N, C-alpha and C positions, 0 to 999 in steps of 0.2 A: 788720121795718124795719131798714135798714142805716144806721149812723151815717156822716155825711160823714167823709172822711179827716182833715180838720183837727180835727174834734171828737174822733175816736178818738185822734189824736196828743195833743191837749190833755188828754184823760182819762188817758192813759198817763203823760204828763209829771207830772200831778198826783199819780198814785200813786207814781211814783218819788221824789217829794219828801216822801212820808210817812216815818214812822219806820222802817217795814219796808224801804222802798226805800233809805233812807239807810244802814241797817244792812248791807244786801247790798253796797253800794258800799264801805263801810268795810272789810268783810271781804275784798272783792276787792282793795282797795288794799293791805291788809296782806299778802295772799298774793303780790301782785306785787312788793312790796318784798323779801320773803323770797327769791323766785326771782331777782330781779336782784342781790341780795347774793351768792347762790350762784354764779350764772352771769354774771359780770361781762364787760364788753367785753374782747375779746382783742387788739384792734388800737387804732387811733386814729381821731379824728374829723376830717373836713374839711368845710368849708362850701361847698356847691355851689349858688350863687345862692339862698341862704337856706334850703336843706335841709341838715340835719345828717346826714352820711353816715358810717357806720361802715365802715372799711376795714382790712384786715389784709394786710401786705406782707411777703413773705419771699423770700430768695434773690437771685441775680444771673443775668442771661442774657436770652434773648428774653422779651418781655412776654407773660404769660398771665393772662387775667381769668377768675375762676370765679364762676358765678352759681347760687345754690342754688334749690331747688324750693319748691313750695307748702307752707305749714305748717312751714317750717324756718328755718334761719339758716346763716350761714357756718361754724358749728361742724361741720356735716356734712362739710366739706372738711378742717378742721384736725385731724380725728380721726387720719387717716393719709395721705390722698392728698396734701395740700398739702406736708407736710414732705418727702415723696418727690420731688415735682415741683420743689421749691425747690432741690434739689441742682444742677439744670441750667437753671432758669428763674427769672426774677423773677415771682413769683406774687402776684396781687392778688385777694383774696377780698373781695366786697362784699355787705353785707346789703341786700336789696331793700327798697323803701319800705314802712314799716309793720311790717317783720319784723326780728327781731334788735334792733339798736339804731339803725337808720336811721329818720329821721323821715318825715313825709308831705310830698308836694310841693305840696299846696294845703290851705288851712284847711278847706274844705268836706268834705274826705275824712275828717276827724277826727270830724265831727258824728255823734252816736249815731243819729239818725233818718235819716241819708243812706243812699243805695244806691250812691253814686258811689265810684270808686276809680281808681287809676292804671292806664291802659291799657298794653298791652305796649309800644307806641311811647313813651309817657311814661317808662316804666321804663327802656327802652333809652336814651333821651335822657339821663336822669340818669346812667346807667352810662358813657356816652360822655364826658360832661363830667367825671365823677369820674376816669375813667382818664386823660384829658388833663391834669387837674390834677396827677396823679401822674407825668406825663411819658410815659405810654403812648399815643402818638398812633395807632398802628395795631396793636393786640395780636391775638393769637390768643384767641378767646373760647370758653370751655367752659361749657355750660349743662346742668343736670340737671333733667328733668321740666318743671315750669313755667319753670324757669330756662332750659331749652332753647328755650321759646317766646320768652323775652326775647332770647336770643342770636340767634334767627332774625329778630326784629324789628330788632335792631341791624344785621344784614346787609341786610334789606329796605329800611330807611329811612335808614340811615347807612352805605352801602356803602364809602365812602372811608375809614372809620375802623376797619375790621376787616380782618385779614389772612387769617383762616381760622376755621372753626368746628369744634368737637368737641361733638357732641350725644349725651347719655347719657339713654336712656329719655325722649326729648323729646316733649312734647305739641305736635304740629306740624299735625295735620289735624282736620277736622270729625268729629264723632261724632253718633250718634243719641240723642235723649232728653236728660234732664237729668243732674244730678250728685249727686242724692240729697238727702234732707231736711235734713241738717246744714248744707250750704252754702246751700240755698234759704231756710231759716228765718233763719240768722244774717245773711244778706245783706239781709233786709227791714228796713224802719224799726222795726217792732215787735220783731223778733228782735234787731236791733242795740242797741236801747234797753233791752229787758227780759230777753231770754233770755241774751244774752252776759254781762252782769254775774253772772247766776246760775251760769253755767258757770265763770266765773273764781272765784267765791266758794266753790262747792261741788263743782266737777268733780273726780272722783277721779283722782289721779295714776296709780294702778294701771291705769285704763282707758286713759289716754294712753300709758303705756308699752306696753300691749298693741297699740295702734294702730301705734306705731312698729315693733314686732316684726312685725306683719302686713305692713308695707311691704316687708319683705325676702322674704316668701313667694315661692317654696318654700325659700329659703335661710335659714340661721341668721343671726341678728343677731350681729355681733362682740361679744365680751365687753367690757364697759366703754363700749360705744357710747352707750347711753341716758343714762348718767350724764354723759358728755362733751357730748352734743348739747344738753341743756337744753331738751327739748321743752316744758317748762312755760312757757318764754318765749312760746310761741304761745298759751297760755291767758290771757295778759294781754288786757284788754278791747280795746284798739286793735288789737292783733295779730289777734285773732279776727275783728274786723270787717274789717280790711284783707284778710285771707286769703279770707274768704267773698266779699267784694265783687269782689276781683280775679278769683277763679275763676268766680264767677257771670257776670261780664260778658265772659268770655274768648271764647266761641264766635264771635260776629260778627267779632272781630278776627282770629281764626284763618282764617275764611273769606276775609276781605279779603287776608290774607297769601298764601293759596293762589294768588291771581291773580298774585302777584309771584314766587313760587318758581321758575317756569321761567326767569326772567331772571337768576337767581343764577349767577355764574361763579366765585366764590371756592372754594378747596379746602374740602371738607366731609368730616369723619370722623364716622361715626355708629355707636354701639354700642347695641344694643337687645336686652333679654332676651326670648326666645321665650315664657317663662312669666310675663311681666309682666301682672298683672291690673289695675294702676292706670292704665297708659297702654299698652293692648294693641298688640302688634306689628302685627297685621293692619289696625288702624284708623289707625295713625300712621306707623310706619316703612315699611310696604309701599307705601302710596299716595304717600308723599313720595319714595320711590325712583323711582317712575314719573314724578313731576313734575321731579325733579332727578337724572337718571340718572348724572351724574358723581360723585354721592355714593359714598364708599367705605363700604358698609354691612356691619357685622359683626353677624350674628345669633348670639346666645349661647343654645344649647340648655340648658334646665334652670335658667336664670337669670331672676330676677324684676326688680323695679323699681330695684334698687340695684347696678348693674354696677360702679360705681367702688369698691365695697367687696368685692363677691364676685369680681370679675375686675380687680383693681387692675393687674396686669401688662399686660393687654390695654388698659386705659385709658391707662396711661403710654405704651404703644407708639403708641396713636392720637394722643396729644398730640405725640409726636416726629414722626410722619408729617405732621401738620398744620403743625408748625413748619417742617419741611424743605420741604413743598410751598409754603408761603407764601414761603420764602426763594427758591425756584426761580422763582416768579412775579415777585418783585420784581427779580431779576437779569435775567429776560427782558424 
């Protein structure tokens, strides 16, 4: 006999209200407080139509917006790339909704039993409005991994507010199958309500560091990167739910954007590691190139999913080309 969903949800809610459930949440809250004390916001907060958005701005020059990937935060950029780019650009790094220190765009996205989360279009919309509030009306937008998806959504749905794109290991095209049990479980109502607090309360930080290291495969993770990134911030309950739901719900939005890609005319620089196992080249970069042939695609042999760390010179050069191309287009 299968219990109705409402009954199962009610039973789980009752369990979570017991001493054991409350103890898990207390421990989770204590760990979250420790992590937030260690990895505090690096920038400042702006209010974007009721959403608290964490932004970090450095430098002067052409406006460049940086969007981080899944399971991360803007610290991925502040480790080394952002200080370098800020020598010649005004660089704006933004935490995506539910990640780092940016809030959620709708109350229902915070609910433990929900499966809903911000779509790529919703996230891009928030980024557009945040950038405008900072005076960046038409910036060059750089996105890594899932952040590349958001950069593409920015160009697809708000084309008048972006000058050019720089895509780094970007998730751009449909793939076969699912995304693995971690995303699938954490994105369910039961997983969000019961499993996520357990991960926050008891998840080993050593395992998390190992996952971060694997993201660089086959390249070495830079010394000091894990301590700077603060990946533990992603182990917070709301961040785990946000990450799982955003990624779980991604594929249909990717498929919808594929229909728009051929109409894109803005300059696009794309760097993708040939050894990327997280966002494989043949599944994402190659078909995107067929859809948007004017893209300047740089395939990096022997490079995995983190080209902006492993090939920082090539990344900075791609940004310079995008800025120059955007300038040429505006003059013309």
